[in-house]
N, C-alpha and C positions, 0 to 999 in steps of 0.2 A: 504493500500500500504506500502511495506517495505521501509526502508531507502535506501536499495540497488537499488530498482526499481526507487525510486525518483531520485537517482543520474543518473541512466541510461538514464532517460528522457532528461537530459541536453546534451547528446551526448558523444561520446568517448573521445574527448579532455578534457571536463569537468571532466569526471570520472577519466581519467589518472592523471589530476592535483591534484584531491582530494587524490587519492591513493599515489601519490608522497609526498604530505604534510604529510599524515598519517605516511608513512614510516619514515619520518625525525623526527617527533615530538612525536611518541607514547611513547618512553622511558621517556622523560621529563614529559609528562602528567602522566604516570603510577606511577613514583616515587614521584610525588607531591601529587597525589590523596591519599585518605585514603582507603586502600583495606581491606575489611572484608570478611573472609571465615567463614561461619556459621557451617561447619561440617567437622571435621577431626578426624579420628579414630586411630591416631598414639599411643595414650595411651594404648588402649586395644590390638592393633595388634603388637606393638613393645615394649613399655615401660614395660608392664606387663610380657613380655617375656625376660626381662633383657637387652634390648638394651637402650643405652643412647643417647637421641636426641641432647645432647651437643656435640656429636662426628659426624664425617662425616659418614652418613649411605647411601650414594649414592649406588644404586644397590641393596639395601636391603629394603628400604622404599621409600615412596614418599616425606618424610619430615624429616628435622632436623633443628636446630636453624640457622645454617649458610645459609641453602637454603631458609628458611623463609625470611631472610634478603635479599638474592640475588633476590628473587622473588618479593620483595616489599610488602610482607604481613605485614600489620600494626596491624590487629586485628584477632586473631584466636580463634574461639570457639572450644574447645576440647570436643569431645564426650565422655561421661561417659556411657559405654555400657557393658552389658553382655547379652547372648542369653537366649532362653527359658528354658535351662537346669538349670538356676538359679531361685529360687523361695523363698518361705518363709524361713527366717533366713539365706539366702545366698545372695540374690540379693542386698539388701540394704547394707549389709556388704561389698560386692565386690565393689559397687559404691563408698563407702567411701575410700576403699583402692586405687582406681584409683584417686580419688580426692587428697588423701595424696601424691600420686606419682607426680601429677602436682604441688602441693605446694612445694614438695622437689626439683623439677627441677627449679622452679622459685627462690627458695632460693639459689641454687647453681650458678645461673646466674643472679644476681641482676642488672648487668649493661646491660643485653641483653633483659630481659623480666620482666613484672610486672603483678601480679594478678589484675584483673579489675572487679569491681562489679557495677559501676555506670557510667552514661554518662560522668560525670566530670572526673572520674579517667581514662576513655578511652581517653579522650581528652588530659589529662596530659601525659599519657604514649606515645601517638603518638608524642606529642611535644618533649618529651625526647628521641625520636627515639628508644623506647623499644617496643618489641612485647607485645601487650596487650593481655594477656591470659585470656580467659573467659571459663565458664563451661556450657555445655548443657547436660542434662540427656536424653539419647535415650532409652525410653521404660518405660511405666507406671508401669510395673511389679516390678521395682526397689523400689517403695514406699511401696510395700507389703500391699496394701489395707489400708494404714494408712495416714491420713492427717498430723499426727505428724511427720512422716518420710519425707513427702514433705516439711514441715516447716524446718526440720533439714537440708535437702539438700539445701534449699534456704539460710539458715544462713551460710552454708559452701561456698556459692558463685554461686550455680546453677541459671542461669538466663533464661533457658527454660527447659520445660519438653515435650518430644515427647510423646503424650498420649499413643501410643502403639508402639512397634516395630512390626515385622511380627507376633508375637504372641499376641492374644487378652488377655485382663484381664477380671475379673468378671464385670468390670464397663465400658469397652470400647472395641469395636470390631475393629480389624485391617483390612487393605485393603486385605491382603493375605487371611485371614480367611473369610471375607465377600464374596470373589470371589471363594474360593476353599473349604470351609467347610460348613457343615450343622449346622448353629448356632441356639441355642434356642432363642437368643436375639441379635439384631443388634443395634448399636449406643451406646449412653451413657445412663446408668441407673441413678437413683436419686443421687447415690454417685458420679458418673462421672460428672453430671451437677453441683453438689455442688463444686467439685474439680476445675472445670473451673472458677467458680465464685471466689473461694478462691485464685486461681492463679492470677486473675485480681486484687484482693485486696492486695496480697503480692507484686506484681510488677514482677511476673514471666511470661515470654512470653509463650503463648499456641502454641505449635508446632504441626502442622497438617500434617507433612510428616508421611507416613506409616499408617495413619488411614483409616478405611473404609469410603465409601461414606456416610453412615448414621451417623457415628461418626462425620465426617466432618460437615455435615449440622446441627447436634445437637449442636456442639461446636460453629459454626459460628453464630447461632441464639442466643446463650446464652452470648457469650463474649461481654464485653463492651469496650474492648481494641483491637487494631490492632493485628492480628495473624501473626505468623511466619510459613512459610513452609520451613524448614531448608535445605532440599536437595531432591527436586523433579523436574520433567520435565513435558512437555505437552503431554497428551494422544493422541491428534489429530495427532501428528507427529510419536509417538512411543506408540502404544496402549498396555501398560502393566499395571498391577494393581497398581503399585506404582506411576503412573503419574496422573496429574490432568486433568479432563475433562473441556470442555469449560465453562460450567456454574460455575464450582468450581473456575476457574481462574478469571472469572468476579466477583464472590462473594468476593474473596480475595481483589480485587481492590476496590470494594464498601465498604468493611470493613476498608480499609486503610492499609491493611497488605502488606507483601512482600513475593514473591516466590523466593527462592534461588535455582538456577539451579544446578542440579547434573551433575557430569562429567562422570558418568558410561556409557560405551558404550551401555549396555543393556537397558538403559533408554533413550538414544539418537537415536539409530539406530534400526529401525523396523526389519531389517534383521539379527540383531546380534544373537538372540537366535537360529535361524535356523542354522546359521554358527557354533554357539557354540555346538548345539546338534550333528552336524557332528564331531566336535572335540572330544566330549565326547564318541561318539560311537567308535572312533578309540582307545581311552584309557579306555574303559569300564572296563576291568579287573582290572586295578589299582584303578579306582574310586570305584568299588564294594568292593575291599579289604579294602580301607580306611573307607568306609561306615560301613562295618561289624565290623571294629575296633572302631566304635563309633564316628567317625569324623563328624562334621556338614558339610552341603553342602558348606558353604563359606570356610571352612578349606580345603576341598577337592579341591576346585577351586584354592585356594592360592597355594597349593602344585603342582598341575598340571601346573599352569601358570608359576611357577618358573622353573619347570623342562623342559617345552616345550616352552620356551620364544619365539623362532622364529615363531612357529606355531600361538601362540596367538597374536603376533604382527600384523599379517595379519587380525585379527578379529576386530581390534580397529577402532572406529568411527573416521571420520575426524573432525577437529576443526570446520569446517564450519557448521556441524550439531548442535554443541553446540550453535553457534550464531543463527541458525535457530530457536531453542527453545526460545531463548531470544527474537528474533523478534516476534515470535508468541504470547508470553505472552504480549509483548508491544502492539501488535495490539488489543488484547482483553481487557487488564486491564490498559494499560498506562505505560510509562517509569518509573513512580514513584513506581512501584510494582514488580520489578524484581531485583535480585541480584545473588550472587554466593555462592553456598554451595557444594564444590567440592566432598566431601566424599573420599578425598585422604586417603590412607592407610586403607580404608574400602572397596575398590573396587579393582578388579584384572584387569580391563581394562579401561583405560582412553583414551581420544582422542590421536591420533598418535603423535601430536605435543607437548603434555603435559605429560612429563615423571616424573614430580614432581612439588612441589611448586615453584621451581626455574624458571619454565617456564611461570608463570603468566603474564609477560609482553606481551606474544603473544596473550593473550585474549584482552588486551587493543588495540593492533595493529589490531586485527581482527574486533573489534567493530568500530574503526575509519574507517577502509577500507569498512565496511558495511554502513557507512554514518552517524553514530551517532555523535552528537556534543560533544565537550569536556565536557560541562555541564552535558549532559546525561550520558556520560561514567563515570563521577565522581559519579553520582547517582547509577549506576549499580554496580560499584566497591565497594561501601560502604555507600554512603550517604543515600540510601533508608533504609538499615538496621538500621543505627544510628537513623533515624527518628522514626522507630518502637520501637527500644530499649528505646528511650527517652520517647515515649508516654506511654510505659508500666511501666516505672520506677516510684517509689514513689517520690513525689516532696519534 
């Protein structure tokens, strides 16, 4: 039974009273709680294109430093990302350039943000009212088949590795490829299994977003530490390859890990891709031209979404669906195993009410209105992630 249904049982007057209290107190709770977002792509989508997140980027990005503060974001894991067009001798190099850019931003804004690599440093940054900037590497292809390169990224501050992006590696199969490609091998090979064990020993969280089902099960059976699923949703509500099925959600709970819910409309709303296909059919000529010019699918969508903003606005999922996914994970795994991994600046469609990181307080408001206690809201906003980060960290 969901929190919302439990509230409904006490009658309309009770429900109205709870909603009134929630409306009055959500901001106080929100700004007092520690809010952690485990996935934001602003480095690759904006910083690497010359934009400065120290400036007001409203209307151009989901994120900038002022809006992180306005939204009450205390801890941001910045995604280090490059797509499948990067490989040997290019992917690892690009990852380090992105890390350089984050260090440079932190150096330019020492009073506003701090690089964080340990739970103690996270706690210190939050106490100092600075944005705790953390590093997550999205895609195993960036280590270029090398354990030494993984070690190097860890030493530079990376605290999770997403085993795959949409593209598989020689040692791990992705969710996209497991469902859409004829693979010679699914799951983790011997190197991939050794890598998971090595990440456990290093103190680097194993991130199971993007990975195929076989890779998921291989990793969950091998790891000795709680896993992170940095930006995924529930397959039962929205059956797309990037979301977790019921047995996977339960397994993360049993492992002690945490599933950080993605804000992308396509992972929240089961009708989104049907509506998006209609949109693309209308603009097929432009999309085909960009594809012929070598643009990736996500780049094409970014361009069309910016050009036809009014049309894509109607495609966006409601915030209530995001809370539905949280509810569903809580029902299967428990409230200790869900959090927030927005994918802001890596998605072209977020819930209608969430136009950027500045709107995070509305998530807290919606959770309270759904009937979550203040204690449970604090867990969802950041407490659950901090527990998993601490469990993975070297003592």
